[in-house]
Backbone as a ProteinNet text record, in pm:
[ID]
protein_1_A
[PRIMARY]
XXXXXXXXXXXXXXXXXXXXXXXXXXXXXXXXXXXXXXXXXXXXXXXXXXXXXXXXXXXXXXXXXXXXXXXXXXXXXXXXXXXXXXXXXXXXXXXXXXXXXXXXXXXXXXXXXXXXXXXXXXXXXXXXXXXXXXXXXXXXXXXXXXXXXXXXXX
[TERTIARY]
-2735.1	-2582.1	-2516.1	-2559.1	-2494.7	-2489.5	-2617.4	-2638.3	-2529.1	-2524.9	-2434.7	-2264.9	-2231.6	-2089.8	-2089.7	-2178.4	-2225.3	-2200.8	-2252.1	-2273.8	-2118.5	-2086.9	-1943.9	-1834.2	-1861.9	-1754	-1763.3	-1874.2	-1883.5	-1864.1	-1885.4	-1836	-1684	-1643.8	-1481.6	-1433.8	-1478	-1432	-1432.2	-1546.2	-1549.3	-1503.3	-1432.8	-1339.2	-1220.2	-1130.2	-1023.2	-1010.1	-1118.9	-1117.6	-1095	-1169.5	-1162.9	-1063.1	-969.6	-855.7	-767.1	-736.9	-652.5	-679.8	-797.5	-818.8	-756.8	-816	-743.2	-589.1	-521.3	-385.3	-302.8	-381.6	-331.2	-359.9	-426.2	-477.2	-341.8	-344.2	-229.2	-80.7	-87.1	75.8	57.1	-48.4	-56.4	-100.8	-190.4	-236.7	-118.4	-44.5	-3.7	-14.2	73.3	5.8	-63.7	-0.9	-51.2	-191.1	-257.7	-354.6	-484	-546.8	-700.7	-645.3	-528.5	-507.4	-551.5	-571.1	-602.8	-704.1	-784.1	-888.3	-852	-942.3	-906.8	-810.5	-653.6	-529.1	-406.2	-302.3	-198.8	-140.3	-158.3	-86.4	41	160.9	282.7	309.2	230.8	247.4	287.1	243.8	268	427.8	464.4	605.5	687.1	643.6	733.6	732.2	608.5	622.6	723	724.3	809.9	941.5	1000.1	1106.4	1159.5	1046.4	1073.2	1108.6	1034.5	1024.9	1063.2	1169.3	1194.2	1098.2	1058.4	981.5	1001.8	950.8	949.3	908	824.8	758.2	779.8	821.7	841.2	761.3	719.7	643.1	713.3	635.8	727.5	803.8	803.9	912.9	1018	1049.9	1179.4	1214.4	1163.8	1198.4	1283.4	1187.8	1230.1	1379.9	1448	1572.9	1631.3	1650.7	1731.3	1695.5	1528.1	1485.1	1417	1469.9	1408	1344.3	1426.1	1373	1234.9	1235	1131.9	993.4	1016	957.7	880.6	931.6	872.3	767.7	823.1	728.4	610.6	630.1	508.6	420.3	490.4	372.4	307.1	377	288.2	200.2	213	125.8	-19.1	-82.9	-164.1	-175	-57.4	-50.1	57	11	28.1	39.4	-101.3	-148.7	-151.4	-38.9	14.7	157.3	173.2	270.4	363.3	513.7	613.8	586.2	584.8	589.7	450.1	356	239	303.6	386.2	426	566	677.9	803.8	867	737.4	748.7	832	839	861	996.3	1018.1	1151.4	1264.8	1206.2	1298.3	1371.4	1265	1384.6	1432.9	1443.6	1544.7	1690.1	1625.8	1751.6	1733.6	1858.1	1844	1922.6	1910.3	1936.5	2070.5	2147.9	2322.3	2323.5	2235.7	2255	2291.5	2321.2	2342.7	2172.9	2213.5	2107.4	2116.8	1982.9	1937.8	1845.4	1864	1746.6	1628.2	1540.7	1388.7	1359.9	1279.3	1177.5	1085.1	1080.9	994.8	868	777.6	669.7	645.2	709	685.6	559.9	493.1	423.5	285.9	171.3	41.5	-28.4	-3.3	-91.5	-57.1	30.7	51.6	-41.8	-37.9	-119.2	-295.6	-288	-451.9	-491	-428.3	-461.5	-528.5	-523.4	-598	-668.5	-648.4	-705.7	-766.6	-784.4	-870.7	-1023.5	-1145.8	-1259.2	-1306.8	-1370.4	-1455.9	-1570	-1674.1	-1816.6	-1827	-1778.9	-1785.1	-1699.9	-1609.4	-1492.3	-1561.2	-1528.3	-1598.9	-1578	-1673.6	-1666.9	-1551.7	-1524.6	-1403.9	-1267.7	-1246.9	-1114.7	-1070.3	-952.1	-927.2	-919.2	-1031	-1023.6	-1016.8	-949.5	-948.7	-981.3	-1059	-1104.7	-960.5	-867.3	-738.8	-753.3	-835.8	-845.9	-857.4	-949.1	-998.1	-897.3	-816.3	-719.5	-566.6	-562.7	-399.9	-408	-339.1	-352.3	-250.1	-288.3	-232.4	-267.4	-167.2	-200.5	-195.5	-240.9	-249.7	-163.3	-0.2	83.9	267.9	312.2	451	448.2	492.3	524.2	406.3	312.1	241.3	196.5	213.8	157.8	254.1	385.6	524.9	570.9	490.1	535.7	475.2	344.8	292.4	319.7	313.9	321.8	414.6	461	573.8	461.3	487.9	444.5	441.8	554.5	555.1	491.9	443.6	346.6	278.1	182.5	151.4	47.9	-5.5	-48	46.8	-32.6	39.5	111.2
-310.3	-343.6	-252.7	-94	25.9	2.7	-58.5	-109.6	-212.7	-324.9	-409.1	-348.6	-299.3	-198.2	-128.7	-42.9	24.9	-60.5	-178.4	-266.4	-322.3	-330.1	-428.6	-331.3	-218.8	-135.4	-111.9	-79.2	-69.1	-176.8	-284.2	-421.6	-421.3	-410.1	-432.5	-319.1	-170.7	-59.4	-114.6	-189.6	-228.8	-351.3	-449.7	-552.3	-505.7	-378.2	-340.8	-280.6	-184.3	-111.5	-199	-340.9	-459.9	-509	-546	-582.2	-513.1	-366.4	-293.4	-282.4	-227.1	-278.4	-386.9	-490.8	-608.4	-649.7	-589.6	-600.4	-505.9	-359.3	-282.6	-321.2	-375.9	-436.9	-546.8	-627.6	-720.5	-672.7	-541.7	-500.6	-405.7	-369.6	-234.3	-294.9	-397.9	-454.6	-540.4	-552.7	-639.7	-799.5	-899.5	-1046.6	-1041	-1024.4	-1042.5	-959.9	-886	-807.6	-915.6	-882.1	-1005.3	-1131.2	-1124.5	-1287.5	-1291.8	-1201.9	-1199.5	-1093.5	-1068.6	-952	-830.6	-701.6	-607.7	-518.5	-591.5	-527.7	-606.4	-545.2	-604	-738.7	-829.6	-919.3	-906.1	-847.1	-839.1	-699.1	-606.3	-505.5	-527.6	-623	-665.9	-701.6	-781.8	-804.8	-716.1	-616.4	-514.2	-350.9	-400.4	-252.3	-319.7	-479.4	-557.9	-523.1	-500.7	-495.2	-353.1	-240.1	-122	-56.7	-113	-62.2	-177.6	-156.1	-259.1	-231.1	-370.4	-371.2	-286.7	-229.7	-118.7	-214.2	-258.4	-327.6	-457.7	-529.7	-636	-734.4	-651.1	-729.9	-691.4	-767.1	-756.6	-847	-985	-1052.8	-1048.2	-948.3	-888.9	-820.7	-729.7	-623.2	-704.9	-824.1	-914.6	-955.7	-973.9	-1044.8	-960.4	-812.2	-731.2	-639.7	-640.6	-590.8	-698	-779.9	-919.5	-865.5	-792.4	-733.1	-687.3	-572.2	-532.1	-588	-701.7	-760.1	-852.3	-881.3	-971.8	-913.5	-793.6	-675.5	-644	-605.8	-625.6	-703.5	-860	-968.3	-997.3	-961.4	-993.1	-878.5	-776.1	-646.3	-618.7	-519.1	-492.3	-446.3	-420.8	-383.1	-547.1	-663	-758.1	-760.2	-720.8	-756.8	-607.6	-546	-426.5	-423.7	-390.2	-379.2	-312.2	-318.4	-249.3	-104.6	-133.5	-23.6	48.9	34.1	147.1	262.2	241.9	385.7	405.3	294.5	352.2	339.8	334	356.1	193	227.8	87.8	45.8	-86.6	-123.9	-87.9	-64.1	-33.5	121.6	181.5	321	320.5	219.7	170	104.5	-8.4	-76.9	-100	-52.3	-5.6	-150.3	-136	-262.1	-311.9	-204.7	-233.5	-309.9	-317.1	-344.6	-238.3	-104.4	-15.4	32	58	102.7	279.1	290.5	445.6	474.5	511.4	546.7	617.6	533.7	560.5	684.6	761.8	897.9	821.9	855.3	794.6	927.7	941.4	1044.6	994.5	1069.8	1034.8	1172.6	1226.8	1288	1231.7	1285.2	1219.4	1196.6	1287.9	1286.7	1114.5	1067	914.4	826.4	837	739.3	800.8	900.8	955.9	922.7	891.8	810.7	680.7	623	498.9	517.8	572.1	604.2	710.6	761.5	930.2	856.2	948.6	835.6	905.3	832.5	817.2	733.2	811	727.3	598.8	568.4	453.6	311.3	347.7	249.3	164.3	14.6	-70.3	-41	-51.4	-7.8	-98.2	-216.5	-291.3	-206.6	-138.9	-74.5	34.9	28.1	124.7	269.9	379.6	485.1	584	693.5	817.5	950.9	1026.1	1151.3	1255.7	1269.9	1369.3	1473.6	1528.6	1659	1591.7	1503.4	1404.1	1319.8	1252	1147.9	1206.1	1309.7	1386.9	1523.6	1491	1637	1710.9	1805.9	1947.1	1959.3	1970.3	2028.1	1897.1	1877	1763.5	1803.7	1778.4	1818.7	1754.2	1750.4	1678	1558	1483.7	1313.5	1290.1	1355.8	1337.9	1218	1135.1	962.9	887.1	901.4	857.2	881	973.7	1012.7	882	846.9	691.3	583.2	562.5	478.9	417.8	280.2	217.1	183.4	227.4	213.1	62.3	-37.2	-137.4	-239.3	-171.3	-283.7	-164	-102.4	26.2	38.6	-71.3	-55.7	40	116	215.5	126.8
-6247.2	-6258.3	-6166.5	-6186.4	-6124.6	-5972.1	-5907.9	-5782.7	-5725.9	-5778.2	-5764.7	-5750.9	-5819	-5825.9	-5687	-5680.1	-5555.9	-5420.9	-5440.2	-5262.6	-5281.2	-5409	-5405.5	-5358.3	-5387.9	-5326.5	-5192.1	-5093.3	-5000.2	-4932.5	-4971.3	-4878.1	-4884.6	-4998.5	-5023.7	-4919.3	-4913.3	-4851.2	-4691.2	-4660.5	-4508.1	-4476.7	-4572.6	-4527.3	-4541.8	-4628.9	-4597.8	-4464.1	-4419.1	-4293	-4189.2	-4168.3	-4109.7	-4087.2	-4197.3	-4207.6	-4153.6	-4157.8	-4116.2	-3950.8	-3882.1	-3783.4	-3695.3	-3771.7	-3702.1	-3712.5	-3826.5	-3842.6	-3723	-3731.8	-3618.2	-3491.7	-3477.5	-3316	-3286.1	-3398.7	-3354.6	-3330.1	-3400.3	-3371.7	-3248.2	-3195	-3116.9	-2979.1	-2964.6	-2843.3	-2799.5	-2634.7	-2628	-2622.4	-2640.9	-2642.6	-2501.8	-2362.5	-2246.9	-2206.8	-2298.9	-2269.3	-2244.4	-2150.7	-2158.8	-2091.2	-2063.6	-2004.9	-1878.8	-1790.4	-1614.4	-1625.5	-1726.4	-1717	-1808.8	-1772.1	-1883.2	-1851.7	-1824.3	-1838.2	-1866	-1880.1	-1971.7	-1813.5	-1833.8	-1734.7	-1712.8	-1833.1	-1782.9	-1704.9	-1712.1	-1619.3	-1497	-1419.6	-1299.2	-1265	-1359.1	-1356.3	-1389.3	-1484.4	-1534.5	-1419.9	-1338.7	-1235.1	-1125.2	-1081.6	-1004.1	-1019.7	-1143.6	-1171.5	-1170.1	-1208.3	-1200.8	-1054.6	-946.9	-807.1	-725.9	-674.8	-547.1	-434.6	-380.8	-265.3	-139.6	-105.9	18.6	163.5	164.3	270.8	284.9	404	450.2	542.5	605.9	740.4	847.1	968.3	1101.3	1133.9	1038.2	1066.7	1042.9	890.4	882.3	982.9	1085.3	1140.8	1276.1	1283.5	1390.5	1402.8	1269	1246	1307	1319.6	1360.7	1491	1509.5	1637.3	1759.3	1798.6	1842.8	1986.3	2068.4	2172.9	2133.8	2074.4	2048.1	1966.2	1913	1850.8	1963.4	2075.9	2155.8	2264.9	2261.5	2330.5	2262.1	2102.1	2046.5	2019.1	2022.5	2004.4	2137.9	2229.1	2376.4	2399.3	2342	2389.6	2265.9	2315	2244.9	2104.5	2070.9	1924	1817.2	1891.9	1800.4	1677.7	1649.4	1499.9	1412.8	1453.5	1405.8	1342.3	1208.3	1167.7	1190.3	1215.4	1270.9	1133.9	1023.5	914.5	932.9	989	982.9	1104.2	1194.5	1267.8	1227.1	1204.7	1157.2	999.6	938.3	777.1	713.3	582.3	528.5	565.1	551	540.9	480.9	333.7	236.4	259.9	354.5	353.4	487.7	550.1	691.8	619.3	550.2	505.6	358.2	293.9	182.7	109.4	-17.2	-105.9	-81.8	-63.2	-76.8	94.5	175.7	293.4	377.7	398	437.7	539.7	639.1	744.3	732.6	726.6	755.9	870.5	972.3	1080.9	1026.7	1062.3	1004.5	1085.6	1013.5	1068.7	1154.3	1260.6	1367.3	1384.7	1393	1439.6	1576.5	1668	1853.9	1836.2	1780.8	1855.8	1876.6	1950.3	1997.5	1872.2	1741.9	1631.9	1574.7	1586.8	1565.2	1632.4	1745.1	1815.7	1790.8	1776.3	1766.7	1629.6	1535.1	1396.3	1445.7	1528.1	1546.7	1642.9	1783.3	1902	1930.6	1840.6	1890.5	1862.8	1979.3	1973.5	1819.5	1792.3	1676.9	1682.6	1648.4	1653.9	1616.8	1492.5	1398.2	1452.4	1546.9	1581.6	1657.2	1678.7	1761	1904.1	2005.8	2151.8	2187.2	2162	2219.1	2187.1	2114.7	2050.7	2148.9	2201.1	2291.7	2238.6	2256.9	2203.8	2326.7	2288.7	2408.1	2338.9	2461.8	2425	2468.2	2382.7	2412.3	2521.6	2526.7	2625.6	2756.2	2737.7	2883.9	2942.1	2866.5	2884.9	2947.6	2877.4	2938.9	3028.8	3118.2	3240.4	3179.7	3108.6	3049.2	2905.5	2805.4	2671.7	2563.3	2500.4	2419	2263	2313.3	2217.4	2233.5	2159.1	2143.2	2178	2277.4	2317.4	2389.3	2426.9	2551.3	2568.4	2449.6	2483.2	2522.3	2500.3	2522.1	2660.9	2745.6	2872.4	2971.8	2936.5	3001.9	2940	2809.2	2723.6	2636.6	2647.9	2593.1	2451.5	2323.8	2192.8	2171.2	2198.3	2142.3	2267.7	2385.8	2471	2556.4	2471.7	2535.3	2675.9	2711.8	2867.8	2955.1	3030	3137.7	3229.5
[MASK]
++++++++++++++++++++++++++++++++++++++++++++++++++++++++++++++++++++++++++++++++++++++++++++++++++++++++++++++++++++++++++++++++++++++++++++++++++++++++++

């Protein structure tokens, strides 16, 4: 009979621990956990409410900069978003509607990020060996001397 009491105590202890774990899990784990996988589904909405959207896309830029947008869509950069070079729209147009001049990197390093000759890039993609492409030192606004970034063909 002593063995039965010991087994009963262990079973009772395991049942109590299981009940405490399930009760604690019910209070501690959010209701949206596991709704869309192994994360809190409500966190997406929470993050959207905490952080205002910064990027808006090229169509939003075209609302005010129609002439530049036409040049861009007709040129080689038609598939490149304005925000790649000019930064996010949220840094340019604030939530209250005020406009701040965006910081634009006009140095060769911005162009070189995409157009520097790298072996892994497709052969049809326009690439340049900067030292051979430029007559003189590769520094400053050297790309802008010959190219308009919105329609870059010389």
